[in-house]
N, CA, C and O atoms as a GROMACS GRO file, in nm:
protein
  356
    1MET      N    1   3.084   4.216   2.721
    1MET     CA    2   3.050   4.248   2.586
    1MET      C    3   3.178   4.262   2.504
    1MET      O    4   3.276   4.324   2.547
    2ILE      N    5   3.174   4.201   2.384
    2ILE     CA    6   3.291   4.207   2.296
    2ILE      C    7   3.264   4.312   2.190
    2ILE      O    8   3.157   4.316   2.129
    3ILE      N    9   3.362   4.394   2.168
    3ILE     CA   10   3.348   4.499   2.068
    3ILE      C   11   3.447   4.469   1.955
    3ILE      O   12   3.566   4.450   1.977
    4PHE      N   13   3.392   4.465   1.833
    4PHE     CA   14   3.474   4.439   1.716
    4PHE      C   15   3.476   4.565   1.629
    4PHE      O   16   3.382   4.644   1.626
    5THR      N   17   3.584   4.578   1.560
    5THR     CA   18   3.587   4.684   1.459
    5THR      C   19   3.503   4.637   1.341
    5THR      O   20   3.475   4.518   1.328
    6ARG      N   21   3.464   4.730   1.256
    6ARG     CA   22   3.384   4.694   1.140
    6ARG      C   23   3.457   4.592   1.053
    6ARG      O   24   3.397   4.498   1.002
    7LYS      N   25   3.586   4.611   1.038
    7LYS     CA   26   3.666   4.518   0.957
    7LYS      C   27   3.667   4.378   1.019
    7LYS      O   28   3.653   4.280   0.947
    8GLU      N   29   3.684   4.369   1.151
    8GLU     CA   30   3.683   4.238   1.218
    8GLU      C   31   3.545   4.174   1.207
    8GLU      O   32   3.533   4.054   1.182
    9ARG      N   33   3.440   4.258   1.226
    9ARG     CA   34   3.304   4.204   1.216
    9ARG      C   35   3.279   4.150   1.076
    9ARG      O   36   3.224   4.041   1.061
   10ASP      N   37   3.318   4.224   0.974
   10ASP     CA   38   3.298   4.180   0.835
   10ASP      C   39   3.375   4.052   0.807
   10ASP      O   40   3.325   3.962   0.739
   11ARG      N   41   3.497   4.043   0.858
   11ARG     CA   42   3.578   3.923   0.839
   11ARG      C   43   3.513   3.803   0.905
   11ARG      O   44   3.507   3.695   0.846
   12LEU      N   45   3.464   3.819   1.028
   12LEU     CA   46   3.398   3.709   1.099
   12LEU      C   47   3.268   3.668   1.030
   12LEU      O   48   3.237   3.549   1.021
   13GLN      N   49   3.193   3.766   0.981
   13GLN     CA   50   3.070   3.734   0.909
   13GLN      C   51   3.102   3.654   0.782
   13GLN      O   52   3.033   3.559   0.748
   14GLN      N   53   3.208   3.696   0.713
   14GLN     CA   54   3.246   3.624   0.591
   14GLN      C   55   3.292   3.482   0.622
   14GLN      O   56   3.260   3.389   0.548
   15GLN      N   57   3.365   3.465   0.732
   15GLN     CA   58   3.407   3.331   0.773
   15GLN      C   59   3.286   3.244   0.804
   15GLN      O   60   3.281   3.127   0.766
   16LEU      N   61   3.187   3.302   0.872
   16LEU     CA   62   3.065   3.227   0.904
   16LEU      C   63   2.990   3.190   0.777
   16LEU      O   64   2.946   3.076   0.762
   17LEU      N   65   2.976   3.285   0.686
   17LEU     CA   66   2.909   3.257   0.559
   17LEU      C   67   2.984   3.150   0.479
   17LEU      O   68   2.921   3.061   0.421
   18ASP      N   69   3.116   3.158   0.477
   18ASP     CA   70   3.195   3.057   0.407
   18ASP      C   71   3.177   2.919   0.468
   18ASP      O   72   3.165   2.820   0.396
   19ALA      N   73   3.176   2.912   0.601
   19ALA     CA   74   3.157   2.784   0.669
   19ALA      C   75   3.019   2.727   0.640
   19ALA      O   76   3.004   2.607   0.616
   20MET      N   77   2.917   2.813   0.641
   20MET     CA   78   2.782   2.768   0.610
   20MET      C   79   2.772   2.719   0.466
   20MET      O   80   2.708   2.618   0.437
   21HIS      N   81   2.837   2.790   0.375
   21HIS     CA   82   2.838   2.750   0.235
   21HIS      C   83   2.909   2.616   0.217
   21HIS      O   84   2.861   2.529   0.145
   22ASP      N   85   3.024   2.600   0.283
   22ASP     CA   86   3.099   2.475   0.273
   22ASP      C   87   3.017   2.358   0.326
   22ASP      O   88   3.019   2.249   0.268
   23LYS      N   89   2.946   2.380   0.436
   23LYS     CA   90   2.863   2.274   0.494
   23LYS      C   91   2.750   2.237   0.398
   23LYS      O   92   2.723   2.119   0.376
   24ALA      N   93   2.684   2.338   0.342
   24ALA     CA   94   2.575   2.311   0.248
   24ALA      C   95   2.627   2.238   0.124
   24ALA      O   96   2.561   2.147   0.074
   25GLU      N   97   2.743   2.278   0.076
   25GLU     CA   98   2.802   2.212  -0.041
   25GLU      C   99   2.837   2.066  -0.010
   25GLU      O  100   2.816   1.978  -0.093
   26ALA      N  101   2.891   2.041   0.107
   26ALA     CA  102   2.925   1.904   0.147
   26ALA      C  103   2.798   1.819   0.157
   26ALA      O  104   2.798   1.703   0.117
   27GLU      N  105   2.691   1.877   0.210
   27GLU     CA  106   2.565   1.803   0.219
   27GLU      C  107   2.509   1.773   0.081
   27GLU      O  108   2.457   1.664   0.057
   28ARG      N  109   2.520   1.869  -0.011
   28ARG     CA  110   2.474   1.844  -0.148
   28ARG      C  111   2.554   1.732  -0.214
   28ARG      O  112   2.497   1.646  -0.282
   29ARG      N  113   2.686   1.734  -0.194
   29ARG     CA  114   2.770   1.628  -0.252
   29ARG      C  115   2.734   1.493  -0.192
   29ARG      O  116   2.728   1.393  -0.263
   30ALA      N  117   2.710   1.489  -0.061
   30ALA     CA  118   2.674   1.363   0.004
   30ALA      C  119   2.539   1.313  -0.048
   30ALA      O  120   2.523   1.193  -0.072
   31ASP      N  121   2.443   1.404  -0.066
   31ASP     CA  122   2.313   1.364  -0.119
   31ASP      C  123   2.326   1.310  -0.261
   31ASP      O  124   2.262   1.210  -0.296
   32LYS      N  125   2.410   1.375  -0.342
   32LYS     CA  126   2.430   1.327  -0.479
   32LYS      C  127   2.496   1.190  -0.480
   32LYS      O  128   2.458   1.103  -0.558
   33ALA      N  129   2.594   1.169  -0.393
   33ALA     CA  130   2.661   1.040  -0.385
   33ALA      C  131   2.564   0.931  -0.341
   33ALA      O  132   2.567   0.819  -0.393
   34GLU      N  133   2.480   0.964  -0.245
   34GLU     CA  134   2.381   0.867  -0.197
   34GLU      C  135   2.282   0.831  -0.308
   34GLU      O  136   2.245   0.715  -0.324
   35ALA      N  137   2.240   0.931  -0.383
   35ALA     CA  138   2.148   0.907  -0.494
   35ALA      C  139   2.214   0.822  -0.601
   35ALA      O  140   2.150   0.732  -0.657
   36ARG      N  141   2.342   0.849  -0.632
   36ARG     CA  142   2.415   0.767  -0.730
   36ARG      C  143   2.426   0.622  -0.683
   36ARG      O  144   2.411   0.530  -0.763
   37ALA      N  145   2.453   0.603  -0.555
   37ALA     CA  146   2.464   0.467  -0.501
   37ALA      C  147   2.330   0.394  -0.511
   37ALA      O  148   2.325   0.277  -0.546
   38ALA      N  149   2.223   0.464  -0.480
   38ALA     CA  150   2.090   0.402  -0.488
   38ALA      C  151   2.057   0.365  -0.632
   38ALA      O  152   2.002   0.258  -0.658
   39ARG      N  153   2.091   0.454  -0.726
   39ARG     CA  154   2.066   0.421  -0.868
   39ARG      C  155   2.152   0.304  -0.913
   39ARG      O  156   2.106   0.221  -0.991
   40ALA      N  157   2.274   0.296  -0.865
   40ALA     CA  158   2.361   0.184  -0.903
   40ALA      C  159   2.306   0.052  -0.852
   40ALA      O  160   2.309  -0.048  -0.923
   41ILE      N  161   2.255   0.053  -0.730
   41ILE     CA  162   2.195  -0.070  -0.674
   41ILE      C  163   2.072  -0.108  -0.755
   41ILE      O  164   2.054  -0.225  -0.789
   42GLU      N  165   1.987  -0.011  -0.785
   42GLU     CA  166   1.868  -0.040  -0.865
   42GLU      C  167   1.906  -0.096  -1.002
   42GLU      O  168   1.845  -0.190  -1.051
   43GLU      N  169   2.007  -0.036  -1.063
   43GLU     CA  170   2.052  -0.082  -1.194
   43GLU      C  171   2.108  -0.224  -1.186
   43GLU      O  172   2.083  -0.307  -1.274
   44ALA      N  173   2.184  -0.252  -1.082
   44ALA     CA  174   2.240  -0.387  -1.064
   44ALA      C  175   2.129  -0.489  -1.044
   44ALA      O  176   2.135  -0.600  -1.096
   45GLU      N  177   2.026  -0.450  -0.968
   45GLU     CA  178   1.915  -0.542  -0.946
   45GLU      C  179   1.843  -0.572  -1.077
   45GLU      O  180   1.794  -0.683  -1.098
   46LYS      N  181   1.836  -0.474  -1.164
   46LYS     CA  182   1.770  -0.495  -1.292
   46LYS      C  183   1.853  -0.586  -1.382
   46LYS      O  184   1.798  -0.669  -1.454
   47LYS      N  185   1.984  -0.571  -1.378
   47LYS     CA  186   2.071  -0.643  -1.471
   47LYS      C  187   2.099  -0.786  -1.429
   47LYS      O  188   2.097  -0.876  -1.514
   48VAL      N  189   2.126  -0.810  -1.301
   48VAL     CA  190   2.168  -0.943  -1.258
   48VAL      C  191   2.053  -1.013  -1.188
   48VAL      O  192   2.028  -0.995  -1.069
   49ARG      N  193   1.983  -1.093  -1.267
   49ARG     CA  194   1.872  -1.172  -1.216
   49ARG      C  195   1.887  -1.315  -1.267
   49ARG      O  196   1.941  -1.338  -1.376
   50CYS      N  197   1.839  -1.408  -1.189
   50CYS     CA  198   1.842  -1.547  -1.231
   50CYS      C  199   1.757  -1.562  -1.357
   50CYS      O  200   1.642  -1.515  -1.361
   51SER      N  201   1.812  -1.625  -1.458
   51SER     CA  202   1.740  -1.643  -1.584
   51SER      C  203   1.627  -1.745  -1.571
   51SER      O  204   1.542  -1.754  -1.660
   52PHE      N  205   1.624  -1.821  -1.463
   52PHE     CA  206   1.523  -1.924  -1.444
   52PHE      C  207   1.408  -1.877  -1.356
   52PHE      O  208   1.291  -1.892  -1.393
   53CYS      N  209   1.441  -1.821  -1.239
   53CYS     CA  210   1.334  -1.780  -1.147
   53CYS      C  211   1.315  -1.629  -1.140
   53CYS      O  212   1.214  -1.582  -1.089
   54GLY      N  213   1.411  -1.552  -1.191
   54GLY     CA  214   1.398  -1.407  -1.194
   54GLY      C  215   1.439  -1.335  -1.068
   54GLY      O  216   1.425  -1.213  -1.059
   55LYS      N  217   1.490  -1.408  -0.969
   55LYS     CA  218   1.531  -1.343  -0.844
   55LYS      C  219   1.657  -1.259  -0.867
   55LYS      O  220   1.743  -1.292  -0.948
   56SER      N  221   1.665  -1.149  -0.792
   56SER     CA  222   1.780  -1.061  -0.798
   56SER      C  223   1.899  -1.125  -0.728
   56SER      O  224   1.884  -1.214  -0.645
   57GLN      N  225   2.017  -1.078  -0.764
   57GLN     CA  226   2.138  -1.127  -0.698
   57GLN      C  227   2.136  -1.098  -0.548
   57GLN      O  228   2.206  -1.164  -0.472
   58PHE      N  229   2.056  -1.001  -0.506
   58PHE     CA  230   2.049  -0.965  -0.365
   58PHE      C  231   1.951  -1.053  -0.288
   58PHE      O  232   1.946  -1.048  -0.165
   59ASP      N  233   1.872  -1.134  -0.360
   59ASP     CA  234   1.772  -1.220  -0.295
   59ASP      C  235   1.820  -1.363  -0.279
   59ASP      O  236   1.749  -1.445  -0.220
   60VAL      N  237   1.938  -1.395  -0.328
   60VAL     CA  238   1.990  -1.532  -0.320
   60VAL      C  239   2.132  -1.530  -0.264
   60VAL      O  240   2.196  -1.425  -0.256
   61LYS      N  241   2.179  -1.650  -0.226
   61LYS     CA  242   2.315  -1.657  -0.170
   61LYS      C  243   2.423  -1.645  -0.277
   61LYS      O  244   2.523  -1.576  -0.258
   62LYS      N  245   2.402  -1.712  -0.392
   62LYS     CA  246   2.502  -1.714  -0.498
   62LYS      C  247   2.433  -1.696  -0.632
   62LYS      O  248   2.319  -1.738  -0.652
   63MET      N  249   2.505  -1.633  -0.723
   63MET     CA  250   2.456  -1.619  -0.859
   63MET      C  251   2.571  -1.662  -0.951
   63MET      O  252   2.682  -1.609  -0.942
   64ILE      N  253   2.544  -1.759  -1.037
   64ILE     CA  254   2.645  -1.810  -1.129
   64ILE      C  255   2.619  -1.749  -1.266
   64ILE      O  256   2.507  -1.754  -1.318
   65ALA      N  257   2.722  -1.692  -1.323
   65ALA     CA  258   2.708  -1.626  -1.453
   65ALA      C  259   2.754  -1.717  -1.564
   65ALA      O  260   2.860  -1.780  -1.555
   66GLY      N  261   2.674  -1.724  -1.667
   66GLY     CA  262   2.712  -1.794  -1.789
   66GLY      C  263   2.735  -1.691  -1.898
   66GLY      O  264   2.730  -1.571  -1.871
   67PRO      N  265   2.760  -1.736  -2.021
   67PRO     CA  266   2.788  -1.641  -2.128
   67PRO      C  267   2.673  -1.544  -2.154
   67PRO      O  268   2.696  -1.427  -2.185
   68ALA      N  269   2.549  -1.591  -2.142
   68ALA     CA  270   2.435  -1.505  -2.170
   68ALA      C  271   2.322  -1.524  -2.069
   68ALA      O  272   2.210  -1.480  -2.094
   69ALA      N  273   2.351  -1.587  -1.957
   69ALA     CA  274   2.246  -1.615  -1.859
   69ALA      C  275   2.307  -1.625  -1.719
   69ALA      O  276   2.428  -1.641  -1.702
   70PHE      N  277   2.219  -1.615  -1.621
   70PHE     CA  278   2.257  -1.632  -1.481
   70PHE      C  279   2.168  -1.738  -1.418
   70PHE      O  280   2.052  -1.753  -1.458
   71ILE      N  281   2.221  -1.811  -1.320
   71ILE     CA  282   2.140  -1.907  -1.246
   71ILE      C  283   2.178  -1.896  -1.098
   71ILE      O  284   2.296  -1.888  -1.063
   72CYS      N  285   2.076  -1.894  -1.013
   72CYS     CA  286   2.100  -1.878  -0.869
   72CYS      C  287   2.120  -2.014  -0.803
   72CYS      O  288   2.090  -2.118  -0.861
   73ASN      N  289   2.171  -2.011  -0.681
   73ASN     CA  290   2.197  -2.134  -0.607
   73ASN      C  291   2.069  -2.215  -0.584
   73ASN      O  292   2.073  -2.338  -0.580
   74GLU      N  293   1.956  -2.147  -0.569
   74GLU     CA  294   1.830  -2.218  -0.545
   74GLU      C  295   1.787  -2.296  -0.669
   74GLU      O  296   1.740  -2.409  -0.657
   75CYS      N  297   1.802  -2.238  -0.786
   75CYS     CA  298   1.767  -2.309  -0.909
   75CYS      C  299   1.865  -2.421  -0.938
   75CYS      O  300   1.827  -2.525  -0.993
   76VAL      N  301   1.991  -2.402  -0.901
   76VAL     CA  302   2.089  -2.510  -0.916
   76VAL      C  303   2.046  -2.629  -0.830
   76VAL      O  304   2.055  -2.743  -0.874
   77ALA      N  305   2.000  -2.602  -0.709
   77ALA     CA  306   1.955  -2.711  -0.620
   77ALA      C  307   1.837  -2.785  -0.682
   77ALA      O  308   1.832  -2.908  -0.675
   78VAL      N  309   1.743  -2.713  -0.741
   78VAL     CA  310   1.630  -2.777  -0.807
   78VAL      C  311   1.680  -2.861  -0.924
   78VAL      O  312   1.633  -2.973  -0.945
   79CYS      N  313   1.774  -2.808  -1.001
   79CYS     CA  314   1.829  -2.883  -1.115
   79CYS      C  315   1.898  -3.012  -1.069
   79CYS      O  316   1.884  -3.116  -1.133
   80VAL      N  317   1.971  -3.003  -0.961
   80VAL     CA  318   2.039  -3.121  -0.908
   80VAL      C  319   1.935  -3.226  -0.868
   80VAL      O  320   1.952  -3.344  -0.898
   81ASP      N  321   1.828  -3.182  -0.800
   81ASP     CA  322   1.723  -3.276  -0.760
   81ASP      C  323   1.658  -3.341  -0.883
   81ASP      O  324   1.630  -3.461  -0.881
   82VAL      N  325   1.635  -3.264  -0.987
   82VAL     CA  326   1.576  -3.319  -1.110
   82VAL      C  327   1.673  -3.419  -1.173
   82VAL      O  328   1.632  -3.526  -1.217
   83CYS      N  329   1.801  -3.384  -1.177
   83CYS     CA  330   1.900  -3.471  -1.241
   83CYS      C  331   1.918  -3.604  -1.167
   83CYS      O  332   1.943  -3.707  -1.230
   84ILE      N  333   1.907  -3.602  -1.034
   84ILE     CA  334   1.923  -3.728  -0.962
   84ILE      C  335   1.791  -3.802  -0.945
   84ILE      O  336   1.786  -3.909  -0.884
   85GLY      N  337   1.684  -3.744  -0.998
   85GLY     CA  338   1.557  -3.814  -1.003
   85GLY      C  339   1.468  -3.796  -0.884
   85GLY      O  340   1.368  -3.867  -0.873
   86GLU      N  341   1.498  -3.706  -0.793
   86GLU     CA  342   1.412  -3.687  -0.676
   86GLU      C  343   1.287  -3.605  -0.709
   86GLU      O  344   1.185  -3.617  -0.642
   87VAL      N  345   1.296  -3.524  -0.812
   87VAL     CA  346   1.184  -3.442  -0.853
   87VAL      C  347   1.166  -3.460  -1.001
   87VAL      O  348   1.263  -3.463  -1.077
   88LYS      N  349   1.039  -3.474  -1.042
   88LYS     CA  350   1.013  -3.487  -1.185
   88LYS      C  351   1.011  -3.347  -1.246
   88LYS      O  352   0.957  -3.254  -1.187
   89PRO      N  353   1.070  -3.333  -1.366
   89PRO     CA  354   1.076  -3.201  -1.430
   89PRO      C  355   0.940  -3.145  -1.465
   89PRO      O  356   0.930  -3.035  -1.520
   0.00000   0.00000   0.00000
């Protein structure tokens, strides 16, 4: 059995409380960072979409940006086929 003085016991209790507080604060910060990252991804998905098919930048291999529009690699392939006459527009 370990016997502590009241002062030692109070100091150890405070250290434990401080450690618990620090851990809870770190978890809150991590949760906030995760939520910010999720919102950023959602916002990016809303902003960068193919102007032709509407697919998100995360649903295609490449996204080409123009001055006021975006086009994905899949729509470029369709455009190439139309231009060389393999597919009628």
